[in-house]
Every structure is written in C-alpha cells, then in structure tokens.
C-alpha positions as CSV (number, residue, x, y, z in Angstrom):
1,M,-8.7,91.4,5.8
2,R,-6.4,88.8,7.4
3,R,-7.6,85.1,7.6
4,H,-7.3,83.4,10.9
5,P,-5.0,80.4,10.9
6,R,-6.6,77.1,11.5
7,P,-6.4,76.0,15.1
8,R,-3.9,73.3,15.6
9,R,-5.0,69.9,16.6
10,L,-3.9,68.8,20.0
11,Q,-1.4,65.9,20.1
12,G,-3.6,63.4,22.0
13,E,-6.9,64.4,20.5
14,A,-7.4,61.4,18.1
15,D,-6.5,58.8,20.7
16,G,-10.1,58.3,21.9
17,A,-11.2,57.0,18.5
18,G,-8.3,54.5,18.4
19,F,-9.1,53.2,21.9
20,A,-12.8,52.9,21.0
21,L,-12.0,50.9,17.9
22,A,-9.6,48.7,19.8
23,G,-12.3,48.1,22.4
24,I,-14.9,47.2,19.8
25,L,-12.4,44.8,18.0
26,M,-11.4,43.2,21.3
27,G,-15.1,42.7,22.2
28,A,-15.7,41.1,18.8
29,V,-12.7,38.8,19.2
30,G,-14.0,37.8,22.7
31,I,-17.5,37.0,21.4
32,V,-16.1,34.9,18.5
33,A,-13.7,33.1,20.9
34,T,-16.6,32.3,23.3
35,I,-18.8,31.0,20.6
36,G,-15.9,28.9,19.2
37,Y,-15.2,27.5,22.7
38,L,-18.9,26.5,23.2
39,V,-19.1,24.8,19.8
40,L,-15.9,22.9,20.4
41,S,-17.1,21.8,23.9
42,V,-20.4,20.5,22.4
43,I,-18.5,18.6,19.7
44,F,-16.1,17.1,22.4
45,V,-19.0,16.1,24.6
46,L,-20.8,14.5,21.7
47,S,-17.7,12.6,20.7
48,V,-17.2,11.3,24.2
49,Y,-20.9,10.4,24.3
50,V,-20.6,8.4,21.1
51,I,-17.4,6.6,22.4
52,A,-19.1,5.8,25.7
53,A,-22.2,4.4,23.9
54,M,-20.0,2.3,21.6
55,L,-17.8,0.9,24.5
56,D,-20.9,0.2,26.5
57,G,-22.5,-1.9,23.8
58,G,-25.9,-0.2,24.0
59,D,-26.7,-1.2,27.6
60,M,-26.6,2.3,28.9
61,F,-29.5,4.7,28.9
62,P,-29.0,7.8,26.8
63,E,-29.1,10.0,30.0
64,E,-26.5,8.0,31.7
65,A,-24.2,8.1,28.6
66,L,-24.7,11.8,28.3
67,A,-23.8,12.3,32.0
68,A,-20.7,10.1,31.6
69,A,-19.8,12.2,28.5
70,V,-20.1,15.5,30.4
71,L,-18.2,14.2,33.4
72,G,-15.5,12.7,31.1
73,A,-15.2,16.0,29.2
74,G,-14.6,17.7,32.5
75,L,-17.3,20.3,32.0
C-alpha cells in the first residue's frame, strides 16, 4: 500500500500569523507610548505648577496656579 505524500504548504499560508503578531506588538507599543506620554505630561504640568507657585511667592490660589501650569504647558 502506497503512502500519500504530505500536502505541500502554500507559500503565503503563514503570513497571517506574522501580521497578527505584528499587530499585537504595535498595539502594545502604542499603549505603552500613550501611558508614557500621559505620565510625562503630568510631570511637566506639576513642574510648571511648582515653578509658578515659587515665582508667585504664595499669593496665587492653587486653582489659579494649576490653570497657569496647564496653560503654560500648552495642554
């Protein structure tokens, strides 16, 4: 009895898995970059807030200093 040869795999058959993995990795990189951007913007706003409070000499209300920090940060 003759054994049947194994069917040959098509050339582009495994591309779907590679594209899926690339999409997952790109999504993960995007999520990490977004979180990093948000953390850096909060740090920048807080640093501008502290500088504005120090330059003002304590006469500014905290809400006004925070508004000045957000406007100064360009957010």
